[in-house]
N, C-alpha and C positions, 0 to 999 in steps of 0.2 A: 546373525544379523548381517554379516559381511556379504553373504550370498544375496540377500534381498537388496542390499544397497547397490551391489554391482549390477544386478538385473534391472533395477529401476533406473540407474544411471544410463545403462545401455539403451533401454527403451526410450527414455526421454531424449537422449542425445541423438538417437537415430529417427525420431518421429519427425515427419515432414512438418515444417512450419515452426519448430521450436526456435531455430536460429533467427528466423524472421521476427518472431514475437519478442525475443530478447533484444534484438536490434531496435524494434519498435518502441520498447520501454525506454531505451536510452534516447532515441532521436525525438520521440514525441514529447517526453518530459523536458528535454533541453529546448525544443522549439517553442513550446508553450511558455516555459519560464522566460526565455529570451524575449518573446513577444510581450509578456506582462511587464518585464523590465523596461522595454522600449516604449510602452504605452503610458506608464505612470511617471509623473514629474513632481519635483519638489522645488518650486520656484522661490520659496522664501523660507526664512529661518523659522523653526518650530513646527514644520509640517509633521503630521502625526503618523505618517506611514512607517510600517515595519519593513525596512529594506530587505532583510533576510527572508522574511515570509514572502515578499514579492518575488524574490529570486527563486524560491522553491515552489512557486505556484503550479508549475507543470506536474508536480507529484499528484495533484488532484485529477489530472487527466491520464497520466501514465499508469495509475493504479487500475484503470479499466483493462489495460492490456495484461497486467499482472494477473487479474482475475481470470481472463480468458486462458492464459497459459496454465494456471492452476487447475481450472475446470477440465481442460482438454487432457491434462496429465492422467486423469482417471476415467473420465467419461468416454474418451476415445477407445479404451479397451472394452467398455460395455457396448459401444457401437459396432465394433468388429467381432465381438464374441471372444476376444483374446483374454478377457478376464477369467474365463473358465480355465484356460491353459495356465495362467499365472497362479491361480489359487490351487490348482492341482499340483503344480511343481513346488509351490511354496504355501502349504496349507495354514501356516500361522498368519491369519489375516491381519491381526493387529501389527505384526512385524512388517507386513507388506505396506500397510498404510503409513507406518512410522518411517519406512524407507522412502516412500514417495515424498513424505513431508520433508525429510532431511535433504534429499536431492533437490527438491523444488526450492527449499529455503536457501541452499547454497547458491543456486543459479540466480535467484532473485536478489540475494545480497550482492552478488557480483555485478549484475546489471544495474541494480539500484545505486550502488556506490559510484559507478561511472556516471550515471545520469545525474545524481545529486552533485558530484564534484564539478561536472561540466556546467550545471545550472548555477552553482555558486560563482564559478569563474565568469560565466556570461553576465551575471548580475554585477560583479565587481567591475567589469569592463564597460557595461552599458549605463548603469545607474548614475555614475558621476556626471555623465554628459547631460542628464536630466535633472540636475540640481541636487543630487544626493551627495553632498560634499560636507566636510567638517564646518565650513562657513555657514551652512544651513542647519547645523546641529546633527548631521548624519555622518558619523565616522565611516571610513571605507571598510567594507566587509573583509574579514580575515578569519580563517579557521583557528588562528591563535587566540581569538576572543572566545571565552568560555560559552557564552550564550549562542554564538553562531555555530560553534562546533557541536553543541548539544542539538541545535535545530537540524544540522546536516546529518549527524549520526542518527538522530531520532527519525528523520525522514526515511533513511535506509531501513531501519527497523520497522517503521510503519508499513513500507511496501512488503516486507517479509511477512508481517502479520496479516496483511490483506491476502497474500498467497495462501497462508494456512487457513484463514477463514473460508476462502473460496474452495480450497481442497475439501474441507470438512463438509461444506454445503453440497458439493458435487458428489461426494461419497454417499451422502444421504439421499440425494435426489436421483442420481444416476442418469440424468439426461442433460446434455450440454446446454440447450436453449433454456430449459427451466432453471438450471443452476446459475447460469450467467444472469438471467432475469432476476432471480432472488438476490444475488450478490449486488448487482448494480442498483436494485431497488433499495437495499439496505444502505448503500453508500450515498446515492444521489436523491432518493425520494425523502429520506429522513429530514434533510435540511429544508426541503420545500414544505413539508408538513409543519415544521417548526415555525416557518414564516406565516403559515396560515392560522396558527393559534394566537389568540389575542391575549390570553392570560399570561402575565410575565412569569409567574411561578411555574406554570406548565412549560413555558418556553425554556426556562432554565433547566428544568428536569429532563425534558426531551433532549436538550443540547448535551447534558451530562451523560446520557445513555446512548447517544448517537455514535456509531462506530467511526464515521468520518470526522464529525465536528470535534468529538472528544480526542480522537487520535491525532488530528492535525494541530491540536494545541501544543504539541511538541515543537512546532515550528516558530512559535511566538517568542520574540526576544524583547518586546517592549510592552508596557501596560499590562504586566502579568497579573496585577491585583484585580483587574477588571474581568478576568476570565472566570467562568463558572467552575473550572477545574485547573489545577496546576498542570504544567506540561507533562510531567512524568505520570501523574495520576490519570490524565487523559489517555496517554498511551496504554496505561494499565486497563482502561475500559475496553479498548480495542483488543488487548491481549485476552481479556475475559471472553469477549465474543468469539475470538479465534479458538480458544480452548474449548468452549461450549460446542462450537460447530464440529471440531475434530472429535470430541467425545461422542456426540450424537452420530456422526458419520461412522466412527469406528464401531459403535454398538450395532448399528444397522448393518454394517458390512459383515459382522460376525453372525448375525441372526438370520439374514436373508440368504436365499439361494442365489448363486451367481447368475 
């Protein structure tokens, strides 16, 4: 497995655009989070906003770049034909996919950690100026608070799971545009479909199986009883999607010709 890990690390590290995508994850997540924090205000006591979730809003946009990074990590080889060389040199296809997943997860965790920490800091600096103060029932955000720490750490894990979901889809589809379309459809069209359904029971069910809606429940720090799923259960739904995608991608990678 060491040989596969070294090879995949070398390929991803030297692929054009990898550094730019990692930087994009950090900057776009931070920029959108800061913009969200600057837009929302809490002018009076008792406002129902979740300050932590507002500060982490950029994760919903940054995940798109994570998906692109993960897709390119495997479909780029199909596009150039290098996948044949890879599988000839390392015929254990499951090990190759596992190595790609491990390297991709490590890079995503690193970029995601920086993005989330920067977003939390931006929220702590911006939100008090918009009325999110103890006087209005909004304590200052701190990672020393258990729920805030859970939301921040969970957001990093969320991005890593999005990367694995995208990698699995890309391994199955083998085309960059199609794989990105499938992943972004799962992430962003699901919530739109939920809004179009009028039946509340179906809305709740679709929310519970939606990769993004369920997964981002990990960011909630207030009104937890009103959520269709608990934060960690919601992240578990996304983990199930990711595991299913990787399993399907791995099976197809083993059975099909390169």
